[in-house]
MOPAC internal coordinates of N, CA, C and O (Angstrom, degrees):
PM7 1SCF
backbone

  N    0.0000 0     0.00 0     0.00 0    0    0    0
  C    1.4447 1     0.00 0     0.00 0    1    0    0
  C    1.5310 1   108.20 1     0.00 0    2    1    0
  O    1.2310 1   120.67 1   -42.72 1    3    2    1
  N    1.3195 1   116.33 1   137.28 1    3    2    1
  C    1.4591 1   119.87 1  -179.60 1    5    3    2
  C    1.5121 1   110.14 1   -84.85 1    6    5    3
  O    1.2310 1   121.68 1   -35.50 1    7    6    5
  N    1.3250 1   114.40 1   144.50 1    7    6    5
  C    1.4613 1   119.01 1   178.10 1    9    7    6
  C    1.5152 1   109.21 1   -83.01 1   10    9    7
  O    1.2310 1   121.71 1   -34.18 1   11   10    9
  N    1.3049 1   114.32 1   145.82 1   11   10    9
  C    1.4607 1   119.52 1   179.54 1   13   11   10
  C    1.5127 1   109.26 1   -87.42 1   14   13   11
  O    1.2310 1   120.76 1   -35.14 1   15   14   13
  N    1.3242 1   116.15 1   144.86 1   15   14   13
  C    1.4595 1   121.59 1   179.56 1   17   15   14
  C    1.5274 1   109.00 1   -75.54 1   18   17   15
  O    1.2310 1   120.33 1   -17.80 1   19   18   17
  N    1.3355 1   116.97 1   162.20 1   19   18   17
  C    1.4662 1   119.53 1   177.27 1   21   19   18
  C    1.5315 1   112.45 1   -58.90 1   22   21   19
  O    1.2310 1   120.32 1   145.00 1   23   22   21
  N    1.3371 1   117.00 1   -35.00 1   23   22   21
  C    1.4654 1   119.19 1   177.98 1   25   23   22
  C    1.5215 1   110.83 1   -64.06 1   26   25   23
  O    1.2310 1   120.14 1   135.71 1   27   26   25
  N    1.3392 1   117.33 1   -44.29 1   27   26   25
  C    1.4645 1   120.54 1   179.51 1   29   27   26
  C    1.5255 1   111.70 1   -62.45 1   30   29   27
  O    1.2310 1   120.65 1   140.84 1   31   30   29
  N    1.3296 1   116.37 1   -39.16 1   31   30   29
  C    1.4661 1   120.19 1   177.97 1   33   31   30
  C    1.5285 1   110.99 1   -64.19 1   34   33   31
  O    1.2310 1   120.86 1   135.18 1   35   34   33
  N    1.3517 1   115.95 1   -44.82 1   35   34   33
  C    1.4659 1   120.19 1  -179.97 1   37   35   34
  C    1.5201 1   110.75 1   -65.98 1   38   37   35
  O    1.2310 1   120.40 1   137.36 1   39   38   37
  N    1.3328 1   116.84 1   -42.64 1   39   38   37
  C    1.4636 1   120.32 1   179.73 1   41   39   38
  C    1.5227 1   110.73 1   -63.26 1   42   41   39
  O    1.2310 1   120.12 1   140.85 1   43   42   41
  N    1.3351 1   117.38 1   -39.15 1   43   42   41
  C    1.4620 1   120.95 1   178.19 1   45   43   42
  C    1.5186 1   112.24 1   -65.37 1   46   45   43
  O    1.2310 1   120.70 1   139.35 1   47   46   45
  N    1.3220 1   116.27 1   -40.65 1   47   46   45
  C    1.4603 1   119.77 1   178.63 1   49   47   46
  C    1.5220 1   111.38 1   -64.39 1   50   49   47
  O    1.2310 1   120.52 1   136.71 1   51   50   49
  N    1.3266 1   116.62 1   -43.29 1   51   50   49
  C    1.4701 1   120.07 1  -179.61 1   53   51   50
  C    1.5256 1   111.73 1   -71.77 1   54   53   51
  O    1.2310 1   120.35 1   148.39 1   55   54   53
  N    1.3259 1   116.94 1   -31.61 1   55   54   53
  C    1.4675 1   120.36 1   179.65 1   57   55   54
  C    1.5256 1   110.28 1   -61.93 1   58   57   55
  O    1.2310 1   120.52 1   143.90 1   59   58   57
  N    1.3382 1   116.60 1   -36.10 1   59   58   57
  C    1.4693 1   120.45 1   177.93 1   61   59   58
  C    1.5227 1   111.36 1   -64.69 1   62   61   59
  O    1.2310 1   120.52 1   153.56 1   63   62   61
  N    1.3322 1   116.62 1   -26.44 1   63   62   61
  C    1.4660 1   121.68 1   179.97 1   65   63   62
  C    1.5310 1   112.29 1   -90.26 1   66   65   63
  O    1.2310 1   120.18 1   178.99 1   67   66   65
  N    1.3429 1   117.26 1    -1.01 1   67   66   65
  C    1.4617 1   120.44 1  -179.54 1   69   67   66
  C    1.5196 1   112.97 1    86.57 1   70   69   67
  O    1.2310 1   120.48 1  -155.45 1   71   70   69
  N    1.3337 1   116.68 1    24.55 1   71   70   69
  C    1.4555 1   122.41 1  -178.42 1   73   71   70
  C    1.5263 1   108.76 1  -117.50 1   74   73   71
  O    1.2310 1   120.37 1   -40.29 1   75   74   73
  N    1.3338 1   116.91 1   139.71 1   75   74   73
  C    1.4447 1   122.66 1   177.03 1   77   75   74
  C    1.5214 1   109.25 1  -102.90 1   78   77   75
  O    1.2310 1   120.67 1   -46.77 1   79   78   77
  N    1.3229 1   116.33 1   133.23 1   79   78   77
  C    1.4642 1   122.14 1   178.36 1   81   79   78
  C    1.5168 1   108.17 1  -118.19 1   82   81   79
  O    1.2310 1   120.83 1   -55.59 1   83   82   81
  N    1.3486 1   116.02 1   124.41 1   83   82   81
  C    1.4700 1   121.19 1   178.64 1   85   83   82
  C    1.5203 1   109.27 1  -120.89 1   86   85   83
  O    1.2310 1   121.63 1   -38.27 1   87   86   85
  N    1.3326 1   114.48 1   141.73 1   87   86   85
  C    1.4578 1   119.97 1   178.79 1   89   87   86
  C    1.5204 1   108.20 1  -102.66 1   90   89   87
  O    1.2310 1   120.86 1   -61.71 1   91   90   89
  N    1.3189 1   115.96 1   118.29 1   91   90   89
  C    1.4566 1   122.89 1   177.59 1   93   91   90
  C    1.5320 1   107.83 1  -113.34 1   94   93   91
  O    1.2310 1   119.81 1   -14.43 1   95   94   93
  N    1.3161 1   117.97 1   165.57 1   95   94   93
  C    1.4720 1   119.05 1   178.66 1   97   95   94
  C    1.5311 1   111.38 1   -61.22 1   98   97   95
  O    1.2310 1   120.56 1   -67.15 1   99   98   97
  N    1.3180 1   116.53 1   112.85 1   99   98   97
  C    1.4513 1   121.74 1   175.71 1  101   99   98
  C    1.5206 1   115.47 1    85.99 1  102  101   99
  O    1.2310 1   119.33 1   176.12 1  103  102  101
  N    1.3403 1   118.88 1    -3.88 1  103  102  101
  C    1.4674 1   120.51 1   179.98 1  105  103  102
  C    1.5148 1   110.87 1  -157.41 1  106  105  103
  O    1.2310 1   121.62 1   -11.93 1  107  106  105
  N    1.3187 1   114.50 1   168.07 1  107  106  105
  C    1.4646 1   122.63 1   176.13 1  109  107  106
  C    1.5209 1   108.14 1  -119.96 1  110  109  107
  O    1.2310 1   120.63 1   -39.81 1  111  110  109
  N    1.3231 1   116.41 1   140.19 1  111  110  109
  C    1.4675 1   121.02 1   177.52 1  113  111  110
  C    1.5196 1   109.11 1  -107.27 1  114  113  111
  O    1.2310 1   120.78 1   -48.25 1  115  114  113
  N    1.3206 1   116.12 1   131.75 1  115  114  113
  C    1.4658 1   122.73 1   179.63 1  117  115  114
  C    1.5229 1   107.16 1  -118.46 1  118  117  115
  O    1.2310 1   120.69 1   -50.83 1  119  118  117
  N    1.3514 1   116.28 1   129.17 1  119  118  117
  C    1.4539 1   120.17 1  -176.56 1  121  119  118
  C    1.5205 1   109.23 1  -151.54 1  122  121  119
  O    1.2310 1   120.85 1   -23.68 1  123  122  121
  N    1.3150 1   115.98 1   156.32 1  123  122  121
  C    1.4589 1   120.19 1   172.43 1  125  123  122
  C    1.5238 1   108.84 1   -69.69 1  126  125  123
  O    1.2310 1   120.34 1   -36.45 1  127  126  125
  N    1.3105 1   116.96 1   143.55 1  127  126  125
  C    1.4506 1   120.95 1  -179.77 1  129  127  126
  C    1.5278 1   110.19 1   -63.26 1  130  129  127
  O    1.2310 1   120.79 1   -51.34 1  131  130  129
  N    1.3262 1   116.09 1   128.66 1  131  130  129
  C    1.4569 1   121.13 1   178.57 1  133  131  130
  C    1.5115 1   114.51 1    87.22 1  134  133  131
  O    1.2310 1   119.35 1   178.93 1  135  134  133
  N    1.3031 1   118.84 1    -1.07 1  135  134  133
  C    1.4658 1   121.74 1   179.67 1  137  135  134
  C    1.5273 1   109.31 1   -88.96 1  138  137  135
  O    1.2310 1   119.82 1   -24.23 1  139  138  137
  N    1.3326 1   117.95 1   155.77 1  139  138  137
  C    1.4670 1   120.12 1   177.05 1  141  139  138
  C    1.5310 1   111.52 1   -67.73 1  142  141  139
  O    1.2310 1   120.81 1   -22.86 1  143  142  141
  N    1.3332 1   116.06 1   157.14 1  143  142  141
  C    1.4635 1   121.10 1  -177.46 1  145  143  142
  C    1.5246 1   113.04 1   -66.40 1  146  145  143
  O    1.2310 1   119.54 1   160.93 1  147  146  145
  N    1.3145 1   118.49 1   -19.07 1  147  146  145
  C    1.4664 1   120.70 1   180.00 1  149  147  146
  C    1.5330 1   111.12 1   -65.48 1  150  149  147
  O    1.2310 1   120.13 1   154.68 1  151  150  149
  N    1.3326 1   117.36 1   -25.32 1  151  150  149
  C    1.4641 1   121.44 1  -178.13 1  153  151  150
  C    1.5246 1   112.61 1   -88.67 1  154  153  151
  O    1.2310 1   119.62 1   177.93 1  155  154  153
  N    1.3401 1   118.32 1    -2.07 1  155  154  153
  C    1.4582 1   121.54 1  -175.97 1  157  155  154
  C    1.5274 1   110.90 1   -71.22 1  158  157  155
  O    1.2310 1   121.39 1   -31.43 1  159  158  157
  N    1.3431 1   114.94 1   148.57 1  159  158  157
  C    1.4638 1   121.68 1   175.83 1  161  159  158
  C    1.5199 1   108.39 1  -108.29 1  162  161  159
  O    1.2310 1   120.31 1   -32.29 1  163  162  161
  N    1.3371 1   117.01 1   147.71 1  163  162  161
  C    1.4601 1   121.75 1  -176.44 1  165  163  162
  C    1.5243 1   109.87 1  -108.81 1  166  165  163
  O    1.2310 1   121.36 1   -33.03 1  167  166  165
  N    1.3376 1   115.01 1   146.97 1  167  166  165
  C    1.4642 1   122.17 1   175.40 1  169  167  166
  C    1.5231 1   107.96 1  -139.03 1  170  169  167
  O    1.2310 1   120.58 1   -31.86 1  171  170  169
  N    1.3358 1   116.49 1   148.14 1  171  170  169
  C    1.4601 1   120.07 1  -176.81 1  173  171  170
  C    1.5189 1   112.73 1   -83.49 1  174  173  171
  O    1.2310 1   120.00 1   144.29 1  175  174  173
  N    1.3309 1   117.60 1   -35.71 1  175  174  173
  C    1.4684 1   119.99 1  -178.93 1  177  175  174
  C    1.5200 1   110.17 1  -115.11 1  178  177  175
  O    1.2310 1   121.94 1   -16.66 1  179  178  177
  N    1.3169 1   113.89 1   163.34 1  179  178  177
  C    1.4629 1   119.35 1  -179.23 1  181  179  178
  C    1.5278 1   110.76 1   -67.12 1  182  181  179
  O    1.2310 1   120.11 1   143.26 1  183  182  181
  N    1.3342 1   117.40 1   -36.74 1  183  182  181
  C    1.4624 1   120.17 1   179.00 1  185  183  182
  C    1.5239 1   111.22 1   -64.36 1  186  185  183
  O    1.2310 1   120.71 1   138.43 1  187  186  185
  N    1.3397 1   116.25 1   -41.57 1  187  186  185
  C    1.4736 1   119.98 1   177.51 1  189  187  186
  C    1.5263 1   110.40 1   -63.48 1  190  189  187
  O    1.2310 1   120.85 1   138.17 1  191  190  189
  N    1.3178 1   115.99 1   -41.83 1  191  190  189
  C    1.4655 1   120.19 1  -179.77 1  193  191  190
  C    1.5265 1   110.91 1   -63.86 1  194  193  191
  O    1.2310 1   120.60 1   139.82 1  195  194  193
  N    1.3283 1   116.47 1   -40.18 1  195  194  193
  C    1.4549 1   120.72 1   179.74 1  197  195  194
  C    1.5274 1   110.81 1   -65.22 1  198  197  195
  O    1.2310 1   120.70 1   135.64 1  199  198  197
  N    1.3248 1   116.26 1   -44.36 1  199  198  197
  C    1.4629 1   120.74 1   178.15 1  201  199  198
  C    1.5319 1   110.84 1   -64.36 1  202  201  199
  O    1.2310 1   120.80 1   137.69 1  203  202  201
  N    1.3252 1   116.08 1   -42.31 1  203  202  201
  C    1.4633 1   121.11 1   178.83 1  205  203  202
  C    1.5344 1   110.75 1   -62.25 1  206  205  203
  O    1.2310 1   120.95 1   138.52 1  207  206  205
  N    1.3312 1   115.78 1   -41.48 1  207  206  205
  C    1.4618 1   120.36 1   178.66 1  209  207  206
  C    1.5149 1   112.68 1   -64.76 1  210  209  207
  O    1.2310 1   120.50 1   138.71 1  211  210  209
  N    1.3251 1   116.64 1   -41.29 1  211  210  209
  C    1.4730 1   119.95 1   178.15 1  213  211  210
  C    1.5223 1   110.99 1   -63.91 1  214  213  211
  O    1.2310 1   120.84 1   136.99 1  215  214  213
  N    1.3393 1   116.00 1   -43.01 1  215  214  213
  C    1.4664 1   119.58 1   177.90 1  217  215  214
  C    1.5244 1   110.97 1   -63.51 1  218  217  215
  O    1.2310 1   120.70 1   139.08 1  219  218  217
  N    1.3296 1   116.27 1   -40.92 1  219  218  217
  C    1.4652 1   121.04 1  -179.66 1  221  219  218
  C    1.5309 1   109.93 1   -63.88 1  222  221  219
  O    1.2310 1   120.53 1   140.83 1  223  222  221
  N    1.3162 1   116.59 1   -39.17 1  223  222  221
  C    1.4686 1   120.09 1   179.95 1  225  223  222
  C    1.5262 1   110.71 1   -65.91 1  226  225  223
  O    1.2310 1   120.17 1   142.34 1  227  226  225
  N    1.3377 1   117.27 1   -37.66 1  227  226  225
  C    1.4669 1   120.39 1   179.84 1  229  227  226
  C    1.5203 1   112.00 1   -68.12 1  230  229  227
  O    1.2310 1   120.37 1   138.88 1  231  230  229
  N    1.3332 1   116.90 1   -41.12 1  231  230  229
  C    1.4633 1   119.90 1  -173.37 1  233  231  230
  C    1.5209 1   114.01 1   -90.70 1  234  233  231
  O    1.2310 1   119.65 1   137.50 1  235  234  233
  N    1.3273 1   118.27 1   -42.50 1  235  234  233
  C    1.4600 1   119.98 1  -170.39 1  237  235  234
  C    1.5191 1   115.03 1  -100.90 1  238  237  235
  O    1.2310 1   119.26 1   148.54 1  239  238  237
  N    1.3051 1   119.03 1   -31.46 1  239  238  237
  C    1.4605 1   120.59 1  -172.73 1  241  239  238
  C    1.5223 1   113.81 1   -63.40 1  242  241  239
  O    1.2310 1   117.70 1   135.91 1  243  242  241
  N    1.3511 1   121.99 1   -44.09 1  243  242  241
  C    1.4650 1   119.16 1  -178.62 1  245  243  242
  C    1.5237 1   113.01 1   -64.53 1  246  245  243
  O    1.2310 1   119.44 1   150.66 1  247  246  245
  N    1.3110 1   118.68 1   -29.34 1  247  246  245
  C    1.4645 1   120.89 1  -178.92 1  249  247  246
  C    1.5192 1   111.17 1   -71.73 1  250  249  247
  O    1.2310 1   119.99 1   153.29 1  251  250  249
  N    1.3349 1   117.62 1   -26.71 1  251  250  249
  C    1.4602 1   120.09 1  -176.54 1  253  251  250
  C    1.5199 1   112.70 1  -108.26 1  254  253  251
  O    1.2310 1   119.38 1  -168.23 1  255  254  253
  N    1.3300 1   118.80 1    11.77 1  255  254  253
  C    1.4593 1   121.29 1  -179.32 1  257  255  254
  C    1.5218 1   109.25 1   -77.57 1  258  257  255
  O    1.2310 1   120.14 1   -91.97 1  259  258  257
  N    1.3167 1   117.35 1    88.03 1  259  258  257
  C    1.4525 1   121.90 1  -177.16 1  261  259  258
  C    1.5108 1   113.32 1   -89.67 1  262  261  259
  O    1.2310 1   119.58 1    97.36 1  263  262  261
  N    1.3277 1   118.41 1   -82.64 1  263  262  261
  C    1.4504 1   119.58 1  -173.13 1  265  263  262
  C    1.5224 1   114.05 1   -67.57 1  266  265  263
  O    1.2310 1   119.52 1   152.95 1  267  266  265
  N    1.3371 1   118.52 1   -27.05 1  267  266  265
  C    1.4536 1   119.52 1  -178.11 1  269  267  266
  C    1.5221 1   111.86 1   -89.99 1  270  269  267
  O    1.2310 1   119.84 1   163.31 1  271  270  269
  N    1.3209 1   117.90 1   -16.69 1  271  270  269
  C    1.4474 1   121.27 1  -173.82 1  273  271  270
  C    1.5124 1   114.03 1   -68.73 1  274  273  271
  O    1.2310 1   119.78 1   133.08 1  275  274  273
  N    1.3173 1   118.02 1   -46.92 1  275  274  273
  C    1.4544 1   121.50 1  -175.00 1  277  275  274
  C    1.5213 1   109.04 1  -125.90 1  278  277  275
  O    1.2310 1   121.29 1   -48.34 1  279  278  277
  N    1.3126 1   115.13 1   131.66 1  279  278  277
  C    1.4633 1   118.59 1   178.29 1  281  279  278
  C    1.5151 1   109.36 1   -78.46 1  282  281  279
  O    1.2310 1   120.64 1   -42.55 1  283  282  281
  N    1.2924 1   116.38 1   137.45 1  283  282  281
  C    1.4625 1   120.92 1   177.59 1  285  283  282
  C    1.5101 1   109.35 1   -93.17 1  286  285  283
  O    1.2310 1   120.90 1   -29.99 1  287  286  285
  N    1.3349 1   115.88 1   150.01 1  287  286  285
  C    1.4575 1   118.21 1   176.50 1  289  287  286
  C    1.5179 1   108.11 1   -74.54 1  290  289  287
  O    1.2310 1   120.95 1   -24.62 1  291  290  289
  N    1.2923 1   115.79 1   155.38 1  291  290  289
  C    1.4633 1   119.01 1  -177.45 1  293  291  290
  C    1.5183 1   109.25 1   -68.07 1  294  293  291
  O    1.2310 1   120.24 1   -30.29 1  295  294  293
  N    1.3176 1   117.14 1   149.71 1  295  294  293
  C    1.4627 1   118.86 1  -178.92 1  297  295  294
  C    1.5247 1   111.77 1   -68.50 1  298  297  295
  O    1.2310 1   120.78 1   -24.69 1  299  298  297
  N    1.3154 1   116.12 1   155.31 1  299  298  297
  C    1.4545 1   121.00 1   177.92 1  301  299  298
  C    1.5148 1   109.60 1   -65.11 1  302  301  299
  O    1.2310 1   121.05 1   -30.58 1  303  302  301
  N    1.3086 1   115.60 1   149.42 1  303  302  301
  C    1.4657 1   118.54 1   178.87 1  305  303  302
  C    1.5255 1   110.04 1   -70.52 1  306  305  303
  O    1.2310 1   120.27 1   143.65 1  307  306  305
  N    1.3220 1   117.08 1   -36.35 1  307  306  305
  C    1.4645 1   121.50 1   176.84 1  309  307  306
  C    1.5180 1   107.90 1  -133.89 1  310  309  307
  O    1.2310 1   120.92 1   -37.55 1  311  310  309
  N    1.3073 1   115.86 1   142.45 1  311  310  309
  C    1.4577 1   119.32 1   177.78 1  313  311  310
  C    1.5263 1   109.26 1   -74.25 1  314  313  311
  O    1.2310 1   119.92 1   -21.74 1  315  314  313
  N    1.3129 1   117.77 1   158.26 1  315  314  313
  C    1.4649 1   119.39 1   177.89 1  317  315  314
  C    1.5343 1   112.61 1   -57.99 1  318  317  315
  O    1.2310 1   120.80 1   145.32 1  319  318  317
  N    1.3283 1   116.07 1   -34.68 1  319  318  317
  C    1.4627 1   119.99 1   178.86 1  321  319  318
  C    1.5315 1   110.67 1   -64.54 1  322  321  319
  O    1.2310 1   120.38 1   138.55 1  323  322  321
  N    1.3320 1   116.88 1   -41.45 1  323  322  321
  C    1.4632 1   120.61 1   179.29 1  325  323  322
  C    1.5250 1   111.07 1   -66.98 1  326  325  323
  O    1.2310 1   120.37 1   141.27 1  327  326  325
  N    1.3222 1   116.90 1   -38.73 1  327  326  325
  C    1.4750 1   120.65 1   177.43 1  329  327  326
  C    1.5206 1   110.02 1   -61.95 1  330  329  327
  O    1.2310 1   120.77 1   135.54 1  331  330  329
  N    1.3253 1   116.13 1   -44.46 1  331  330  329
  C    1.4717 1   120.34 1   179.96 1  333  331  330
  C    1.5268 1   111.32 1   -63.13 1  334  333  331
  O    1.2310 1   120.28 1   136.55 1  335  334  333
  N    1.3271 1   117.06 1   -43.45 1  335  334  333
  C    1.4716 1   120.26 1   178.18 1  337  335  334
  C    1.5221 1   111.36 1   -60.07 1  338  337  335
  O    1.2310 1   120.74 1   137.93 1  339  338  337
  N    1.3301 1   116.19 1   -42.07 1  339  338  337
  C    1.4549 1   120.00 1  -179.55 1  341  339  338
  C    1.5239 1   110.39 1   -64.01 1  342  341  339
  O    1.2310 1   119.99 1   139.11 1  343  342  341
  N    1.3351 1   117.62 1   -40.89 1  343  342  341
  C    1.4613 1   120.81 1   178.74 1  345  343  342
  C    1.5259 1   111.18 1   -65.32 1  346  345  343
  O    1.2310 1   119.93 1   139.46 1  347  346  345
  N    1.3283 1   117.73 1   -40.54 1  347  346  345
  C    1.4694 1   121.04 1   179.37 1  349  347  346
  C    1.5180 1   110.27 1   -65.13 1  350  349  347
  O    1.2310 1   120.06 1   137.40 1  351  350  349
  N    1.3399 1   117.50 1   -42.60 1  351  350  349
  C    1.4687 1   119.71 1   179.33 1  353  351  350
  C    1.5334 1   111.00 1   -63.47 1  354  353  351
  O    1.2310 1   120.56 1   138.68 1  355  354  353
  N    1.3203 1   116.53 1   -41.32 1  355  354  353
  C    1.4659 1   119.63 1   178.85 1  357  355  354
  C    1.5313 1   110.25 1   -63.08 1  358  357  355
  O    1.2310 1   120.48 1   138.38 1  359  358  357
  N    1.3265 1   116.68 1   -41.62 1  359  358  357
  C    1.4545 1   121.01 1   177.63 1  361  359  358
  C    1.5255 1   110.56 1   -61.50 1  362  361  359
  O    1.2310 1   120.49 1   133.82 1  363  362  361
  N    1.3322 1   116.68 1   -46.18 1  363  362  361
  C    1.4692 1   120.29 1  -179.56 1  365  363  362
  C    1.5254 1   111.14 1   -62.29 1  366  365  363
  O    1.2310 1   119.67 1   141.34 1  367  366  365
  N    1.3298 1   118.23 1   -38.66 1  367  366  365
  C    1.4644 1   120.60 1   177.70 1  369  367  366
  C    1.5305 1   111.09 1   -63.38 1  370  369  367
  O    1.2310 1   120.46 1   138.26 1  371  370  369
  N    1.3390 1   116.73 1   -41.74 1  371  370  369
  C    1.4655 1   119.80 1   178.82 1  373  371  370
  C    1.5229 1   110.85 1   -63.64 1  374  373  371
  O    1.2310 1   120.35 1   135.83 1  375  374  373
  N    1.3190 1   116.93 1   -44.17 1  375  374  373
  C    1.4652 1   120.95 1  -179.24 1  377  375  374
  C    1.5336 1   110.04 1   -64.12 1  378  377  375
  O    1.2310 1   120.22 1   136.94 1  379  378  377
  N    1.3249 1   117.18 1   -43.06 1  379  378  377
  C    1.4651 1   121.59 1   179.63 1  381  379  378
  C    1.5295 1   110.40 1   -63.58 1  382  381  379
  O    1.2310 1   120.20 1   136.82 1  383  382  381
  N    1.3428 1   117.23 1   -43.18 1  383  382  381
  C    1.4702 1   120.64 1   179.56 1  385  383  382
  C    1.5156 1   110.68 1   -64.77 1  386  385  383
  O    1.2310 1   120.09 1   141.17 1  387  386  385
  N    1.3343 1   117.44 1   -38.83 1  387  386  385
  C    1.4634 1   120.75 1   178.37 1  389  387  386
  C    1.5222 1   110.58 1   -64.78 1  390  389  387
  O    1.2310 1   120.40 1   139.23 1  391  390  389
  N    1.3399 1   116.85 1   -40.77 1  391  390  389
  C    1.4725 1   120.30 1   179.92 1  393  391  390
  C    1.5261 1   110.63 1   -65.61 1  394  393  391
  O    1.2310 1   120.13 1   138.35 1  395  394  393
  N    1.3295 1   117.36 1   -41.65 1  395  394  393
  C    1.4654 1   120.60 1   178.74 1  397  395  394
  C    1.5324 1   109.96 1   -64.36 1  398  397  395
  O    1.2310 1   120.21 1   138.89 1  399  398  397
  N    1.3063 1   117.21 1   -41.11 1  399  398  397
  C    1.4559 1   121.40 1   179.57 1  401  399  398
  C    1.5334 1   110.43 1   -62.94 1  402  401  399
  O    1.2310 1   120.19 1   138.28 1  403  402  401
  N    1.3359 1   117.25 1   -41.72 1  403  402  401
  C    1.4627 1   120.51 1   179.20 1  405  403  402
  C    1.5237 1   111.17 1   -66.12 1  406  405  403
  O    1.2310 1   119.93 1   141.09 1  407  406  405
  N    1.3380 1   117.75 1   -38.91 1  407  406  405
  C    1.4697 1   120.40 1   179.05 1  409  407  406
  C    1.5207 1   110.72 1   -63.42 1  410  409  407
  O    1.2310 1   120.51 1   138.06 1  411  410  409
  N    1.3335 1   116.64 1   -41.94 1  411  410  409
  C    1.4629 1   120.06 1   178.05 1  413  411  410
  C    1.5214 1   110.15 1   -63.14 1  414  413  411
  O    1.2310 1   120.57 1   139.52 1  415  414  413
  N    1.3222 1   116.51 1   -40.48 1  415  414  413
  C    1.4551 1   120.98 1  -179.85 1  417  415  414
  C    1.5281 1   110.73 1   -64.74 1  418  417  415
  O    1.2310 1   119.76 1   138.96 1  419  418  417
  N    1.3337 1   118.07 1   -41.04 1  419  418  417
  C    1.4690 1   122.25 1   178.98 1  421  419  418
  C    1.5166 1   109.86 1   -65.45 1  422  421  419
  O    1.2310 1   119.45 1   137.01 1  423  422  421
  N    1.3623 1   118.65 1   -42.99 1  423  422  421
  C    1.4599 1   121.86 1   179.31 1  425  423  422
  C    1.5342 1   111.24 1   -61.80 1  426  425  423
  O    1.2310 1   121.05 1   140.10 1  427  426  425
  N    1.3291 1   115.60 1   -39.90 1  427  426  425
  C    1.4620 1   119.19 1  -179.43 1  429  427  426
  C    1.5281 1   111.48 1   -66.02 1  430  429  427
  O    1.2310 1   119.35 1   146.58 1  431  430  429
  N    1.3472 1   118.84 1   -33.42 1  431  430  429
  C    1.4580 1   122.00 1   179.48 1  433  431  430
  C    1.5195 1   111.32 1   -69.97 1  434  433  431
  O    1.2310 1   120.26 1   146.77 1  435  434  433
  N    1.3487 1   117.12 1   -33.23 1  435  434  433
  C    1.4728 1   120.50 1  -177.91 1  437  435  434
  C    1.5307 1   111.18 1   -71.46 1  438  437  435
  O    1.2310 1   119.38 1   154.60 1  439  438  437
  N    1.3057 1   118.79 1   -25.40 1  439  438  437
  C    1.4723 1   120.69 1  -177.59 1  441  439  438
  C    1.4572 1   111.00 1   -75.77 1  442  441  439
  O    1.2310 1   120.10 1   180.00 1  443  442  441

């Protein structure tokens, strides 16, 4: 099994907190996952970057936790409008069948 480098360990720890860590020549960039690069903060050492990432996760991550923060309930299988349409169609079919049945009954009486 290969050993992970200190950068990989730090990046993995920050990734769990929703922070992205990038290694650039001479510096490290720390940013919230999914944010544009303009919002990234720079650090010279890996320890500074790790500390900066932890602080960023404490202060900024809960305010921007949108889709992962709250689970949504599953969507309805049918919308209320579709349910209503189906009920109206079923009603109309019953009424039409009753009318046809009555017409047949009236025709049979006349014969």
